[in-house]
N, C-alpha and C positions, 0 to 999 in steps of 0.2 A: 496725267497734269496736274500741274504743280495746287491749281486751283483748288482739286477736289480733294485733293492732301492735307491742306488748310482747314478744308469743311468736318473733317474727321476727328482734326484735333482740338477742334476749339471748347475749351470750357464750358460746361454746362449751364451756363446765365442766360437767361432771357432777355432777348435786345441787346442794347450798349450798356449792360449793368455789371460796373465792375465787382467781383468776386472782393469779401472786404479784406483779404489778406493780402490783396493786391492793392487793398487801400494806403495814402500815408493818413498817419494821426497828425492832424491841424493843432494850434496851439501849445500852451508849455505841459511838460508832463501832470501828471499828478502826484499830489502830494503824500508822503508813506506816511505810514504812524513810525515813531523813533520805535527806537530796539525794547527800551523800559517801558513802553506807552500802559504794559499789564498794569507794573507794579505803582507808576503814579496814578493811574486811574483809578485801582487797590483802597491808595491812599488817602486821593482826594475824596473819594465816596465817602469811606470811614472816619473820615471829618468833618463830615455834610457840607460839602463842595457841592452847589446845585451843576445840573451840564455844563452853562457857562463856566460857570469856577473850572470846571474839571477841563474843558474846552482852553481857559488860559493856562493852568496848566502846566497840559500840552504845547502852551504855545501857536494853536492854534486856531479855526472860527469854529460854532459850535455847528455849523451845518457840517465840514470836514468831518467834525468826529464822529456824528449822526452816520457818517456813511460808513467808518473806520468801525462805530459797531456795528451794521448791518452787514457789513463783509468779511469780520473776522470778531468767529464765533470768541476764540481767548479775547478778547476784548469787552463783546459784551459778558461774556462771564466773570470779567476782572468787575465791570461797572455794577454788577448785581450784585455780586461777593459784596465787595466795599457798600454797597445800600445794607445789605444784612447785617452788618455790620454795625454799622451806625444804630441802625432799628435794634438790633441788642441791647447798645450802651445806653439807649436812650431810655429801653424800655428798664434796663436792671436800677437805671436811676432812681425811674422813677416809683418801678416797684417798693427799691428799699426806704424810699420817702414815703411810700403810701401806709407800708407795716413797719415803718422804725420810730413815727412818731405820733403826738398824741394831737398836735396844734391845726390849724386852722389848712396849713402847706397839706398837710399829711390826708386829712380827708378829699379836697380838693385831687389830690392825686389816686387816690383811693376810687372815686368817684368816677374820675376818668378813664383808669384802669377796667372798670367795671363799666364803663357806655363803650370803652373803643375796641376790648378784646372778647367782652360776652354778651354785647346785646342788649345791654341793660338800658332801658329807657323807664326814665321818670313819669310816674303817674298813670299806668296802664296796667292796668290787670292784666295778670298772664292770659285768665282761658279766654280773653275778649281780643286778644291782638289781631286774632286773622282773621274775624269774623267782616262779614260787609253786612251793610243795614240800609233795607230798600222800603221805602216810603209809597202808598198809593195815596191820594187820597181820591176818595169815589162820592158822590154826590149820596145827599140822603134819600130815603125812599121816596117817591111822591105816591100819594092813592090815586086810586083806579081812575072814581072820574074826572081827574084832570087829564088825562088820557083819552074821555071819551067826550069832550067838551070840544065842541070848534068854535073856534074863535073867527070873527072878522075884524079888520080893522075897519074902519067909517073915516077914518081922519085922514085919508089919503090927499096927499097935493096932488092930484091926477086933474086935469081938465080937458 
């Protein structure tokens, strides 16, 4: 029986669903990262470019850059490494300014480093930093006679 043979060779899909391998992909092909994308990303991030600036350096949309960073771990690593180079450079400049001078700018740089890197907070005592303060307001004690007296309000407006 020819119909019976076709029934045993059907793909294992439910109903009339076409397997993904047999479907044609519609639309234009996805834009791929250029071969030197990791170097461009690292250099752009190291010089302080934002994510939009990195995308502009690559000649793509920021959404496409996000997709490339999600799909390619090497590009994500280049992005992270470039940002770390920028952070180290800025930290070095700030540290040099804080330790090398005696003017107001050096003092501001030193205070910023204390706050940003070491959690320093001005005007706060170290021992009381993590304490919780709870205040309960309890009414004053009343004499026992006030509880023993029954008061009836005779000025009621009921008729």
